[in-house]
N, C-alpha and C positions, 0 to 999 in steps of 0.2 A: 477628471475624477482622480482622487488620491486614494490608493489602497495600501493598507498595512498588512503584510503577510507575517504571521507569527511562527517562528521556528528557525532552524538552522541547517536542515539536512538537504538531501537531494530532491525530495518532494517539494520543499519550499523553494529551492532554486528553480525548479521547473515551473512552479506557480508564478514566481516573480518574473521569470523569462517570458511567459505567455501573457501575463497581465500587462507587462511593460509595452506591449504592442500598441495599446490604446490608452493607458493610464500612467500616472506618476506612481511609482512603487517604492515603498520603504519596507525593509525586512528587519524584524526585531527578534533575535539579535543578528541573524544572518550568518554568513561565513565568508572567508577571504576570497573565495572563488567567484563571488557575485560581483560583476563589474558593471560600470556605467552602461545604460542609464539607471540601473538598479542602485538604490541607496541602502546602506545598512546603518543601523543605529544601536547603541547600547543604552539608550535612555529608557527609563521605566515606561512600560507600555501605557500606563495611564496618562503619560505626558506626550504621547505620540498622537497628533491630530490627523485623522483621516476620515474619508467618507465611508469607507468599508474596511472591516477587519476580517481577514481570512485566516482561521487557525489551522495550522498544518498537523501537528502531532496529536496523538490520542491522549497522552498523559494530562496536558493542561485542560483538555475538554472534560475528562473524567473528574478533574479537580475543580470544575465549575468556572473556568475562565470566561466562557461565553456568557454565563449568567451575570458575572460581575460587570462585564463590558455593557451588556444590555441594560443593566440597572443604571448605568451612566448615560443612557440614551444613545449608545453607539449601534450602528448597523453591523451585524455580525453574521458571517457564514460559518456555522459550526453549531452543533447541538448543545443544549444545556446539559447539566450533570445528569438529569433524569434520562435524557435520550442517550447520552454517552455511556450509561451503564450497560448498554447493549454490547459494548466492547470491554468495558471495565470488569464485567463478570460474565464468563462464558456460561455459568449455570443459569444466570438470569436470562441470557440470550436464548438458551435452549428452551427455557420455560415459556418465554414469550412467543417463540416460534411455534411451540407445541400448542399453546392456547390459540394462536392465530390460524392454525391449520396449515402451516408452511411445511412442505416436504423436507425432512431432514433425517439424519441417521438416528437409529435406535440408540438411546443413551441412558445413563444414570449418573447422579452426582454423589460425591462422598467427601467427608472431611477427615481431619487427622485422627479422629477417634473411630473411624470406620474402615481401617485397613483390611481387616478380614472380610468384611462385606464387599469391598471393592475387588479383592482377589476372587471371591466367589462369583461376582458378576462377570468377571473375565471368562470364567468357565462356561457361561451361557452363550458366549459369542464364538463364532467359528473362525474369526480372524480374517484379515489383519485387524489388529486392535489399535485404537487411537486413544492416547492419554493426553489430556490438556490441562495446563494450569488454569484455575478459574480466573486469577488476576492477570494483570498486564505483565508480559515477559519479553517485550521488544520483539515480538514475532518469532521467538525461539522456544516457547513453552509447549510445543506440540511434538509428540513422538508417535510415529506410525511404526508399530512393532509387528514384525513378521514371524516372531516365535513367541510362544507363551512365556518362556524364560525371560526374554527381553521385556515383555509387557509387565510381568510381575515385578521385576526389578525396578522398572520405572515408576510403577505405582508406589512402591515402598519408598523410593528416593524422593518423590515429590511430596507425599503425605508427611514424611518425616521432616521436611524442610531442608534436607541436605542439598537438593539440586536447585531450587528456586526460592528458598526462604518462605516467607509468609504467602507469597503469590501461589505457591504450590501446595499449601496445606489444605486447600479445597480443590478438588479436581473433577473433571468430567471424563468419563470413560464411555466410548462409543464404538459402534461397529465401523470398520473401514469400508469406504465406498469405492467402487470401481468405476472407471470411465475416464473422460477427458476433463481436466480442470479448466475453469473459466472464471475470470474476474469481471464483474459488471459493476461499474461505478454509476450511481444514480443520484441526480440532484433532487432534493426534496425541500419544499418551502413550508412544510407543515401539513399540507393537504394534497398539493400537486406534485407529481414525480415524473422526471424525464430521464431516460437512460442516455449515457454516453456510449462510446464504442466498447465492445467486448475486447478484453485483453487476456493474455496468459502470462503468468510469471513462473519463474523457475526457482523453487525453494531450496533444493539441495545444493550443497557447496561444490560438488564435483560433477563432471560430465556423466551423462547417462543416469541422472537422478540418483547418484551415489553420495554417501556421506550424510552428515547431520543436517537438520533443517536450519535455515538461516532466515533473515528478514527478506531475502530475495536476491538472487544473483543475476537477474536479467528479466526482460519481458519483451513482448511484441504486441502490436495492435495494427489493424483489427484482426480478429480470428476469422479467417475466410469461411469456416464451416458454421459460424454462428451468425446467421442472417437475420433480417428483420422479423421473420415469423417466429424464430426461436426466442429472440429477445422479447417479443410480445408475450410469448408463453411464460417466460421467466418473470416478466412484470406482473402478469395475471396471477401466477401461483405463488411467487416468492416475495414480491415487493408490495403490491397493493394490499394483500391481507395483513402484512406487518404494519404498514402505515395506518390502516383502519384500526388495528388493535392498539397502536400507540395513541391514536386520537381518542379511543375509548377510555384509555387510562389517563387522559389529560396531558399527554406529552406533545408539546409543540416542537416538532423536530425540523430544524432548519439547517441543512448542511448536506453532507455526502453520505449516502448509504452505500457501503462497499460490500457487495454480495460475493462471497467466495463460494463457488458452485462446483458440483460434480455432475457432468453430463453423462448419465449412464443409461442402461437399457430401460429403466423405469421412468425416464424423464429427468429433468433437472432437480437436484436436491441441494439444499444449502449446507455447506460445510461449516461456515461461520459468517457472521456479519461484523464488519468494522465500521467505525463512525467517522472516517476521514478518507482522503484520497489514498489509494494504495501506493506503496513505495517498493518497487520501481514502476508500478503501472502508471502513475501520474506522469512519469518521464516519457511515456510513449503515447498516452491518450491525449494529454493536454496540448502537445505541439501540433496535433492534427486538427485542432479546432480552427475553423475558418470564420467563426462569428466573434463578436466582441465578448471576451471572457469576463471583463469587468462588469459590463451591463448584465450579463447572465448571472453572475454571482451576486450582484446587488439585488436582483429579483428574488433569488433564494432567500437572502437576508430579510427582504421586505414582504415576503409572502405573495409575490406577484408573478410567479412563473407562468400562471395561466394567461397572462397578458403578453408573454414573450413568444416570438416564433421559436420553433424547435431548434435545438443546437445543430449547427452545420459543421461539416468536416471537409478536409481538402481532397479526399479521395486517395491520398498517398498511404504508405505503410510506414511504420516506425519500429525500430529495434533498439533496445537498450542493453548494453553489456556492462555489468558491474565489475569494478576492480576492487578487490578486498585485501585487507591487511594480512600479513603473515600470521598464521595460527587461527584465523577467524573460522568458526564462531566461538570456539571453546577457550582457546588460550592466546588471544590476539596480542600482537606486539604493535606499539605505536611509536611515533617519533622518527620513522625512516624518511630520509629526503627523497622527494619524487623528481625524477628526470622526465623530459619529454613534454613539459608544459611551458607555454609562453608565460610572460609576466601577468597577462590577463587571465590566466587559468585555463586557457584552451589548449588543445593538442598542437604540437609542433607540426603535425601532418594536417594541413588545412584542406580537409575533404569536404566537398560541397554537401550542405545539409546536416553536418555533424556538429553537435553541441556537447560539451563536457559539463555535466552537472556535478557540483561538488557536494559531497555528503559528510565526509569526515576528514577535513584538511585544516591545517593551521599554518601561520607564518609569524616569524618573530620580527619581521620588518617589511615595509611596503614592497621592497624589491628583493627580499630574501626568498629562498627556495620554499616551495610548498612542502609540508611534511604530513605524514599520515597521522590522523588524530581520531580514529574510530575504526570500527570493524569494516563497514562498507565505506570506501574512500571516495570513489568517483563512479559516475554513471555516464558512459559514452553512448549518446543517443544519435541515431541517424534517421532522417526522414527522406524517403525516396519514392518514386512511382510504384515500385514493386517491393514485395517482402524480400526477395532475393537480393536486390540492389541495396536495400536498407541494411540488411544483415552484413553484406560485404563492406559497406561503407563504415558501419559501426566498428568492425574489427580493424579496418584500415586506420580509423581515427585513434583506436586504442593502441596500435602497433608501437609507436615510439615511446609510450608511457611505461616507466619502469620504477620499481624500488625493490629492495631486498625482500624476498619472500612473497611478492605480489601474487595474488590468486585471481584467476578468472576462468569461467567456463567457456569452452570452445564450441558448444553445441546449442547456444541460444537461438531459437527459432529455426534450427536446421531442418527438423522434420516437417514443420509447417511450410517452409519455403520450398522444400523438395516436393511436397504434396501439391502445392499450387502449380509448380512447373510441370509436374506430370499430368495434372488435370488440363492445363492449357494445351499441352502437347497432344 
């Protein structure tokens, strides 16, 4: 089978890496860190012949790429524009969740002409307050405000267009949820849905969940405290009702449903839904698959998941540590030369089970140095028998990698690994 992965980031690198176990893989446009047997191409997507197309990022999905490919008779894993609106508009997402009866935070939506109404709604909430851009903002359009002053300032900044342009002129304001965050990636073929392993990512840029939100500074999987029973409850309360409602609306959703959840005292509640693999969750969930990912994804595209055995996993744990550019996420600097990588893009510390997924790198020549070319630059992922080992190996793989102003968190999966060790002890 030949699979075309669409995209150029760390998520797409992870997809290509796992798919290449059993399939021929070409990535369009890819990135310079993707090495053989993965092929990269700059050909127009319409000219790339493949048996399956897997669309990685959200923007092309929202813009209807999956629809256009399906119109050409291609097998595509990725929702059409009607399904992708779930991520393209947070207001739409909250409305469809409310209609479907999916547990979520109390919310209201406002546009640029309703600033006073939005500020008045803040006064009805006890805090913390969550303010989200309605449109796409590369994972950075969410503020969790812990003071009313901060919340009011963010509402004004978003609705005025000064912080996120048109994406922020329509916002969702909601109550802050308390508990443990969880990401559950679910494969859906239009009617059948199957969950993958639960994961947790780390959104804030600095240790201890300090600093601004980012697209994700690291992740681990599985979450030891989220077992089959809880996953089943999430599917029953948060996933199946959503799919039923989408079917009622005539939406044939074939792709990934990424449920961002808060596990609180009242049970799981949906923070948001995304319409693609999480990044960096993909870098820890996908490497743990022990079944044929290409055949599994083809079943998603063809609507035949019910004919497939349930996805299987290795039983190992995975940890991803993201290395980010100087100034990320607000005033990032790019173009810095990266040291500590081999010519093939992997770490010069050859730690067993460690893969370096490239997210934002470039090269000016085949043997030239890698340079930073984005906010999140590299994701160092380790797979090992235990969470503690995976965490140690990920940081060992990241140790020799450096550039001026490089940022990374030192506490990825630390609390979870500690809790597992204490429970075993």
